[in-house]
C-alpha positions as CSV (number, residue, x, y, z in Angstrom):
1,M,-17.9,-31.0,3.6
2,P,-20.7,-29.4,5.7
3,V,-20.1,-26.0,7.3
4,R,-21.7,-25.4,10.6
5,E,-23.4,-22.0,10.6
6,L,-23.6,-20.0,13.9
7,R,-25.5,-16.8,14.7
8,G,-23.2,-14.0,13.5
9,P,-22.1,-10.6,14.8
10,S,-24.6,-8.0,16.0
11,Y,-25.2,-6.6,12.5
12,A,-26.3,-10.0,11.3
13,L,-28.5,-10.6,14.3
14,A,-30.1,-7.2,13.9
15,N,-31.0,-8.0,10.3
16,N,-32.0,-11.7,11.0
17,I,-29.2,-13.0,8.9
18,V,-27.6,-16.4,9.6
19,H,-23.9,-15.6,9.5
20,P,-21.1,-18.1,10.2
21,R,-18.5,-16.9,12.7
22,N,-15.8,-18.9,11.0
23,V,-15.3,-21.7,8.6
24,Y,-13.5,-24.9,9.5
25,L,-11.3,-26.3,6.7
26,P,-9.2,-29.3,7.7
27,E,-5.5,-29.0,6.8
28,Q,-5.6,-32.4,5.2
29,D,-8.2,-31.1,2.7
30,L,-6.4,-27.9,1.9
31,L,-2.8,-28.9,1.5
32,P,-2.9,-31.4,-1.4
33,P,-4.6,-28.9,-3.8
34,L,-2.5,-26.0,-2.5
35,D,0.7,-28.0,-3.0
36,R,-0.3,-28.9,-6.6
37,W,-1.1,-25.3,-7.4
38,L,2.3,-24.1,-5.9
39,A,4.2,-26.8,-7.8
40,L,2.5,-25.7,-11.1
41,A,3.0,-22.0,-10.4
42,F,6.7,-22.4,-9.6
43,A,7.5,-25.0,-12.1
44,P,10.7,-24.2,-14.0
45,H,8.9,-23.4,-17.3
46,R,6.5,-21.0,-15.5
47,L,8.9,-19.4,-13.0
48,E,9.6,-16.2,-15.0
49,E,5.9,-15.7,-15.6
50,T,5.0,-16.3,-11.9
51,I,7.7,-13.9,-10.7
52,S,6.4,-11.3,-13.1
53,L,2.8,-11.7,-11.9
54,M,3.9,-11.4,-8.3
55,H,5.9,-8.3,-9.1
56,T,2.9,-6.7,-10.9
57,A,0.6,-7.5,-8.0
58,Q,2.7,-5.5,-5.5
59,S,1.4,-2.1,-4.7
60,D,3.6,0.8,-5.7
61,T,5.5,2.3,-2.8
62,A,5.6,6.0,-2.4
63,P,9.1,7.5,-3.0
64,A,10.9,8.8,0.0
65,P,10.3,12.5,0.5
66,S,13.1,14.7,-0.5
67,A,14.9,16.9,2.0
68,K,13.2,19.9,0.5
69,D,9.7,18.4,1.1
70,V,10.7,17.6,4.7
71,S,12.0,21.1,5.3
72,R,8.8,22.6,3.9
73,V,6.6,20.4,6.2
74,V,8.8,21.2,9.3
75,A,8.7,24.9,8.5
76,D,4.9,24.8,8.0
77,C,4.5,23.1,11.4
78,D,6.8,25.6,13.1
79,T,4.7,28.4,11.7
80,K,1.5,26.8,12.9
81,L,3.0,26.3,16.4
82,A,3.9,30.0,16.6
83,R,0.4,31.0,15.6
84,Y,-1.0,28.6,18.3
85,R,1.2,30.3,20.9
86,D,-0.1,33.7,19.8
87,A,-3.7,32.3,20.0
88,L,-3.0,31.1,23.6
89,E,-1.5,34.5,24.5
90,A,-4.6,36.2,23.0
91,G,-6.9,34.1,25.3
92,A,-7.9,31.1,23.2
93,D,-9.2,28.0,25.0
94,P,-6.0,26.1,26.2
95,K,-7.7,22.7,25.8
96,V,-8.6,23.4,22.1
97,V,-5.1,24.8,21.3
98,A,-3.4,21.9,23.1
99,G,-5.2,19.5,20.7
100,W,-4.0,21.5,17.7
101,I,-0.4,21.6,19.1
102,A,-0.4,17.8,19.6
103,E,-1.5,17.2,16.0
104,V,1.1,19.5,14.6
105,Q,3.9,18.2,16.8
106,A,3.0,14.7,15.7
107,R,3.1,15.7,12.0
108,R,6.4,17.5,12.5
109,A,8.0,14.5,14.3
110,E,6.8,12.2,11.5
111,A,8.3,14.5,8.8
112,A,11.5,14.9,10.7
113,A,11.8,11.1,11.1
């Protein structure tokens, strides 16, 4: 089946590369081989193997942080916020300190959630 190539995104144009924007694959050409593959992968004699392969392919999820970790992050954020207040009172640029405060407050809220 021929694929019609179009001029691609700017990086392709800048480098004189012919780059297709997309590829058209009719559903009628895709479904029969896909259905055969799925029927084979999930056949009763291969089910256990397929499930094992799917499980192995999953990325590991990070364990939920413990209450101790959360308390440490929140305490660290509170310490930083107090230092930023001291910096403001000492004459630091309010716009710069406001950016720092926003970052720390976001981190604190994320940890508390």
